[in-house]
VEXLUM-402701 format. One line per 5 residues: number of its first residue (from 1); for each residue x, y, z of C-alpha. Coordinates in nm, 2 decimals, m for minus. Layout:
NUM) X Y Z ~ ...
// end
This chain:
1) 0.29 0.78 1.44 ~ 0.42 0.43 1.34 ~ 0.29 0.29 1.01 ~ 0.33 m0.06 0.87 ~ 0.31 m0.06 0.49
6) 0.26 m0.37 0.27 ~ 0.35 m0.30 m0.10 ~ 0.44 m0.55 m0.37 ~ 0.76 m0.37 m0.48 ~ 0.99 m0.10 m0.33
11) 1.33 0.04 m0.36 ~ 1.58 m0.04 m0.50 ~ 1.32 m0.18 m0.74 ~ 1.17 0.03 m1.01 ~ 0.99 m0.20 m1.26
16) 0.68 m0.18 m1.05 ~ 0.63 0.18 m1.16 ~ 0.42 0.44 m0.99 ~ 0.33 0.26 m0.66 ~ 0.71 0.24 m0.58
21) 0.76 0.61 m0.64 ~ 0.44 0.70 m0.44 ~ 0.57 0.53 m0.13 ~ 0.93 0.63 m0.17 ~ 0.84 1.00 m0.22
26) 0.61 0.99 0.08 ~ 0.88 0.84 0.30 ~ 1.13 1.10 0.18 ~ 0.89 1.39 0.23 ~ 0.79 1.32 0.60
31) 0.98 1.01 0.71 ~ 1.12 1.23 0.99 ~ 0.78 1.27 1.15 ~ 0.62 0.93 1.07 ~ 0.80 0.60 1.13
36) 0.75 0.39 0.82 ~ 0.81 0.01 0.83 ~ 0.77 m0.14 0.48 ~ 0.72 m0.50 0.39 ~ 0.79 m0.58 0.02
41) 0.91 m0.86 m0.21 ~ 1.29 m0.92 m0.21 ~ 1.31 m0.88 m0.59 ~ 1.18 m0.64 m0.86 ~ 0.89 m0.71 m1.09
46) 0.96 m1.01 m1.31 ~ 1.30 m1.09 m1.16 ~ 1.40 m1.44 m1.05 ~ 1.69 m1.33 m0.83 ~ 1.67 m1.11 m0.52
51) 1.82 m0.77 m0.49 ~ 2.19 m0.78 m0.41 ~ 2.31 m0.67 m0.07 ~ 1.99 m0.71 0.11 ~ 1.90 m0.94 0.41
56) 1.60 m1.15 0.32 ~ 1.32 m1.19 0.58 ~ 1.48 m0.93 0.81 ~ 1.44 m0.56 0.89 ~ 1.70 m0.31 0.76
61) 1.72 0.06 0.71 ~ 1.65 0.20 0.36 ~ 1.65 0.58 0.35 ~ 1.42 0.71 0.62 ~ 1.23 0.38 0.65
66) 1.28 0.03 0.78 ~ 1.22 m0.24 0.51 ~ 1.15 m0.61 0.54 ~ 1.24 m0.79 0.21 ~ 1.02 m1.10 0.21
71) 1.12 m1.41 0.01 ~ 0.87 m1.59 m0.21 ~ 0.65 m1.80 m0.24 ~ 0.34 m1.74 m0.03 ~ 0.45 m1.55 0.28
76) 0.18 m1.66 0.53 ~ 0.42 m1.72 0.82 ~ 0.63 m1.41 0.74 ~ 0.32 m1.19 0.73 ~ 0.18 m1.34 1.05
81) 0.51 m1.28 1.24 ~ 0.55 m0.93 1.11 ~ 0.20 m0.82 1.20 ~ 0.20 m1.00 1.54 ~ 0.53 m0.84 1.64
86) 0.45 m0.49 1.51 ~ 0.41 m0.22 1.77 ~ 0.24 0.06 1.58 ~ m0.07 0.25 1.49 ~ m0.16 0.19 1.12
91) m0.16 m0.09 0.87 ~ m0.12 0.07 0.52 ~ m0.21 m0.16 0.22 ~ m0.07 m0.02 m0.11 ~ m0.31 m0.22 m0.32
96) m0.66 m0.38 m0.30 ~ m0.63 m0.70 m0.52 ~ m0.28 m0.81 m0.44 ~ m0.32 m1.13 m0.24 ~ 0.02 m1.14 m0.07
101) 0.05 m0.76 0.00 ~ m0.31 m0.66 0.07 ~ m0.56 m0.94 0.11 ~ m0.34 m1.17 0.32 ~ m0.22 m0.89 0.56
106) m0.57 m0.77 0.60 ~ m0.71 m1.12 0.69 ~ m0.42 m1.17 0.94 ~ m0.46 m0.83 1.09 ~ m0.83 m0.88 1.14
111) m0.74 m1.20 1.33 ~ m0.44 m1.10 1.55 ~ m0.47 m0.72 1.56 ~ m0.85 m0.64 1.53 ~ m0.79 m0.29 1.67
116) m0.55 m0.19 1.39 ~ m0.64 0.12 1.20 ~ m0.63 0.02 0.83 ~ m0.56 0.23 0.53 ~ m0.62 0.09 0.18
121) m0.49 0.26 m0.13 ~ m0.63 0.09 m0.44 ~ m0.39 0.27 m0.68 ~ m0.63 0.29 m0.97 ~ m0.75 m0.07 m0.94
126) m1.11 0.05 m0.91 ~ m1.12 0.23 m1.24 ~ m1.36 0.08 m1.49 ~ m1.09 m0.02 m1.73 ~ m0.88 m0.19 m1.46
131) m1.18 m0.38 m1.32 ~ m1.26 m0.51 m1.66 ~ m0.93 m0.71 m1.66 ~ m0.98 m1.06 m1.50 ~ m1.32 m0.93 m1.39
136) m1.46 m1.26 m1.27 ~ m1.19 m1.31 m1.00 ~ m1.22 m0.95 m0.89 ~ m1.60 m0.95 m0.86 ~ m1.59 m1.27 m0.66
141) m1.34 m1.12 m0.41 ~ m1.54 m0.80 m0.39 ~ m1.86 m0.99 m0.32 ~ m1.69 m1.21 m0.05 ~ m1.52 m0.90 0.11
146) m1.85 m0.72 0.14 ~ m2.04 m1.02 0.26 ~ m1.80 m1.07 0.55 ~ m1.75 m0.70 0.63 ~ m1.37 m0.72 0.59
151) m1.34 m0.36 0.49 ~ m1.56 m0.21 0.76 ~ m1.41 0.10 0.92 ~ m1.12 0.10 0.67 ~ m1.00 0.44 0.56
156) m0.97 0.45 0.19 ~ m0.69 0.66 0.03 ~ m0.75 0.82 m0.31 ~ m0.50 1.03 m0.51 ~ m0.77 1.25 m0.67
161) m1.14 1.33 m0.65 ~ m1.18 1.12 m0.96 ~ m1.04 0.81 m0.79 ~ m1.24 0.88 m0.48 ~ m1.55 0.85 m0.70
166) m1.43 0.52 m0.83 ~ m1.38 0.39 m0.48 ~ m1.73 0.49 m0.37 ~ m1.88 0.35 m0.68 ~ m1.73 0.01 m0.60
171) m1.74 0.00 m0.21 ~ m2.04 0.21 m0.14 ~ m2.13 0.58 m0.07 ~ m2.10 0.56 0.31 ~ m1.73 0.47 0.33
176) m1.45 0.70 0.45 ~ m1.22 0.83 0.18 ~ m0.93 1.06 0.23 ~ m0.79 1.23 m0.08 ~ m0.43 1.35 m0.13
181) m0.25 1.39 m0.46 ~ 0.05 1.17 m0.50 ~ 0.39 1.34 m0.44 ~ 0.59 1.38 m0.75 ~ 0.94 1.51 m0.79
186) 1.02 1.69 m1.13 ~ 1.38 1.67 m1.25 ~ 1.55 2.00 m1.18 ~ 1.79 2.02 m1.49 ~ 1.71 1.87 m1.83
191) 1.78 1.97 m2.18 ~ 1.48 1.96 m2.42 ~ 1.58 1.82 m2.76 ~ 1.46 2.05 m3.03 ~ 1.21 1.93 m3.29
196) 1.34 1.93 m3.65 ~ 1.11 2.06 m3.92 ~ 0.97 1.77 m4.13 ~ 1.14 1.49 m3.93 ~ 0.94 1.19 m3.82
201) 0.75 1.26 m3.50 ~ 0.94 1.11 m3.21 ~ 0.68 0.94 m2.98 ~ 0.76 0.76 m2.65 ~ 0.57 0.51 m2.44
206) 0.70 0.43 m2.09 ~ 0.52 0.19 m1.88 ~ 0.48 m0.18 m1.80 ~ 0.39 m0.40 m2.09 ~ 0.06 m0.52 m1.96
211) m0.31 m0.50 m2.07 ~ m0.39 m0.22 m1.83 ~ m0.13 0.01 m2.00 ~ m0.28 m0.06 m2.34 ~ 0.02 m0.07 m2.56
216) m0.18 m0.29 m2.80 ~ m0.44 m0.01 m2.83 ~ m0.16 0.24 m2.90 ~ m0.03 0.03 m3.19 ~ m0.38 0.00 m3.34
221) m0.42 0.38 m3.32 ~ m0.08 0.43 m3.49 ~ m0.21 0.22 m3.79 ~ m0.44 0.51 m3.86 ~ m0.17 0.78 m3.87
226) m0.08 0.92 m4.21 ~ 0.25 1.09 m4.13 ~ 0.60 0.95 m4.04 ~ 0.63 0.84 m3.67 ~ 0.91 0.68 m3.47
231) 0.74 0.50 m3.18 ~ 0.97 0.39 m2.90 ~ 0.85 0.17 m2.62 ~ 1.03 0.15 m2.28 ~ 0.93 m0.08 m1.99
236) 0.94 m0.43 m1.84 ~ 0.74 m0.70 m2.01 ~ 0.50 m0.79 m1.72 ~ 0.29 m1.02 m1.94 ~ 0.48 m1.22 m2.21
241) 0.16 m1.33 m2.39 ~ 0.05 m0.97 m2.41 ~ 0.39 m0.87 m2.54 ~ 0.36 m1.13 m2.81 ~ 0.02 m0.99 m2.91
246) 0.17 m0.64 m2.93 ~ 0.46 m0.76 m3.15 ~ 0.22 m0.94 m3.38 ~ 0.00 m0.62 m3.42 ~ 0.32 m0.42 m3.48
251) 0.40 m0.63 m3.78 ~ 0.12 m0.47 m3.97 ~ 0.20 m0.11 m3.90 ~ 0.23 0.10 m4.21 ~ 0.59 0.15 m4.34
256) 0.60 0.52 m4.24 ~ 0.55 0.41 m3.87 ~ 0.85 0.24 m3.71 ~ 0.83 0.07 m3.37 ~ 1.12 m0.02 m3.14
261) 1.10 m0.18 m2.80 ~ 1.35 m0.13 m2.52 ~ 1.38 m0.26 m2.17 ~ 1.29 m0.07 m1.86 ~ 1.46 0.26 m1.77
266) 1.63 0.34 m1.44 ~ 1.42 0.60 m1.26 ~ 1.69 0.86 m1.27 ~ 1.72 0.83 m1.65 ~ 1.35 0.87 m1.73
271) 1.32 1.25 m1.74 ~ 1.64 1.29 m1.96 ~ 1.52 1.02 m2.20 ~ 1.17 1.18 m2.23 ~ 1.33 1.51 m2.31
276) 1.47 1.36 m2.63 ~ 1.11 1.30 m2.77 ~ 0.83 1.51 m2.91 ~ 0.52 1.34 m2.76 ~ 0.43 1.10 m2.47
281) 0.17 0.85 m2.57 ~ m0.02 0.63 m2.31 ~ m0.38 0.53 m2.39 ~ m0.41 0.36 m2.05 ~ m0.72 0.18 m1.92
286) m0.68 0.35 m1.59 ~ m0.45 0.53 m1.35 ~ m0.51 0.66 m1.00 ~ m0.24 0.92 m1.06 ~ 0.01 0.84 m1.33
291) 0.36 0.93 m1.21 ~ 0.49 0.88 m1.57 ~ 0.25 1.14 m1.70 ~ 0.37 1.39 m1.44 ~ 0.73 1.30 m1.55
296) 0.64 1.36 m1.91 ~ 0.50 1.70 m1.85 ~ 0.80 1.78 m1.63 ~ 1.02 1.69 m1.92 ~ 0.83 1.94 m2.14
301) 0.64 1.68 m2.34 ~ 0.29 1.72 m2.45 ~ 0.09 1.41 m2.35 ~ m0.16 1.20 m2.54 ~ m0.35 0.99 m2.29
306) m0.69 0.83 m2.23 ~ m0.96 1.00 m2.02 ~ m0.91 0.73 m1.76 ~ m0.66 0.92 m1.55 ~ m0.69 1.23 m1.32
311) m0.50 1.43 m1.58 ~ m0.80 1.60 m1.74 ~ m0.88 1.91 m1.96 ~ m0.53 1.89 m2.10 ~ m0.62 2.05 m2.44
316) m0.76 2.36 m2.27 ~ m0.45 2.39 m2.06 ~ m0.24 2.34 m2.37 ~ m0.06 2.04 m2.22 ~ m0.19 1.77 m2.47
321) m0.50 1.56 m2.49 ~ m0.71 1.32 m2.27 ~ m0.94 1.13 m2.51 ~ m1.20 0.85 m2.48 ~ m1.07 0.51 m2.58
326) m1.39 0.45 m2.79 ~ m1.26 0.70 m3.04 ~ m0.92 0.56 m3.16 ~ m0.93 0.79 m3.46 ~ m0.91 1.10 m3.23
331) m0.57 0.97 m3.10 ~ m0.44 0.94 m3.45 ~ m0.55 1.29 m3.54 ~ m0.37 1.44 m3.24 ~ m0.05 1.27 m3.35
336) m0.09 1.41 m3.70 ~ m0.16 1.76 m3.54 ~ 0.18 1.73 m3.36 ~ 0.35 1.63 m3.68 ~ 0.22 1.92 m3.88
341) 0.29 2.19 m3.62 ~ 0.59 2.41 m3.72 ~ 0.91 2.32 m3.53 ~ 0.95 2.67 m3.39 ~ 0.60 2.66 m3.24
346) 0.65 2.31 m3.12 ~ 0.97 2.39 m2.93 ~ 0.80 2.70 m2.77 ~ 0.51 2.47 m2.67 ~ 0.74 2.24 m2.49
351) 0.91 2.52 m2.30 ~ 0.56 2.63 m2.18 ~ 0.47 2.28 m2.07 ~ 0.79 2.25 m1.88 ~ 0.73 2.58 m1.70
356) 0.38 2.48 m1.61 ~ 0.50 2.15 m1.47 ~ 0.77 2.31 m1.25 ~ 0.51 2.54 m1.10 ~ 0.23 2.28 m1.05
361) 0.38 1.93 m1.00 ~ 0.54 1.82 m0.67 ~ 0.45 2.13 m0.49 ~ 0.41 2.19 m0.11 ~ 0.03 2.13 m0.13
366) 0.07 1.77 m0.23 ~ 0.31 1.70 0.05 ~ 0.09 1.86 0.31 ~ m0.22 1.67 0.19 ~ m0.04 1.34 0.24
371) 0.11 1.45 0.57 ~ m0.23 1.55 0.71 ~ m0.37 1.21 0.65 ~ m0.14 1.07 0.92 ~ m0.13 1.38 1.14
376) m0.51 1.40 1.16 ~ m0.53 1.03 1.26 ~ m0.27 1.08 1.52 ~ m0.46 1.38 1.67 ~ m0.79 1.19 1.68
381) m0.62 0.89 1.85 ~ m0.46 1.12 2.11 ~ m0.81 1.26 2.20
// end
């Protein structure tokens, strides 16, 4: 099985977040059985300079995959050449709305390789919250794509049953959807920092600073909290205007809530940094999986998130809360609940969350679900 993947960002990049880790974990898990060729940008999210020590516009080995680091700006000739020369079975698009790394490759493939098997992984782009952002452009493209039948016979990839429902809601009930949970990799050895009785609650937000991740909403929710909170934000500023709006909103936080922003964390540092905090807070507008949520749980952190992710029923599982965004007061009350919980109980709670994560995240079942998507296709092609 030979697979050509188009994805906006890949290793050694990390600022692009979960989609990078999804593909990297998949390559690592069964790259010995499937030959992955990956086309990606030659620089990380928001960077003006390319990665050091790479060859632009050329194939090179990276781990178990071959990677083509494409230079900006538009990529038409690069994409045409890559697809025309590719001798393989599957075109895998790791986005739906990305022009350069999804729409353009699909249009070219329909032209020069009409027999290509095409996988499309929307990566949460079809959640209601995500579709509401720049909705006019998105609805225009969806209408055009359906009118011209560009996605006929495509195999859609969903990370959860929840995302599969989103894809069918947008693209129709008769489409083919394959579901396989994203492969996560919990950190093996971390030290959980103990909560101190009466100290300000240490709350962490790790994600891109963009409207979809809803940092502005988190700040507004924190304005309702009545207890001391230290709120620390890590991540690249994907949208400078949005960052300015967040900074403006933070200026009116109550004095007992402090906010500090930091840059992005290297992937290997995330679990250890999370282990220093008391609560992970991400009222996102939509996630198809949420690698950072998995990492928080793996770091023994209770999570406070929206109900727009596949991580559901968290309160009953004693892992945190998944709440509707229409009730910002509920988020504030959960933060206050964490603050008032006795430190001894809190530390025991975190140990239980860590134990649950080690048993349930990154297990063999997730790897096998993803592997079977490719193996089943190979078997059907051979017959």
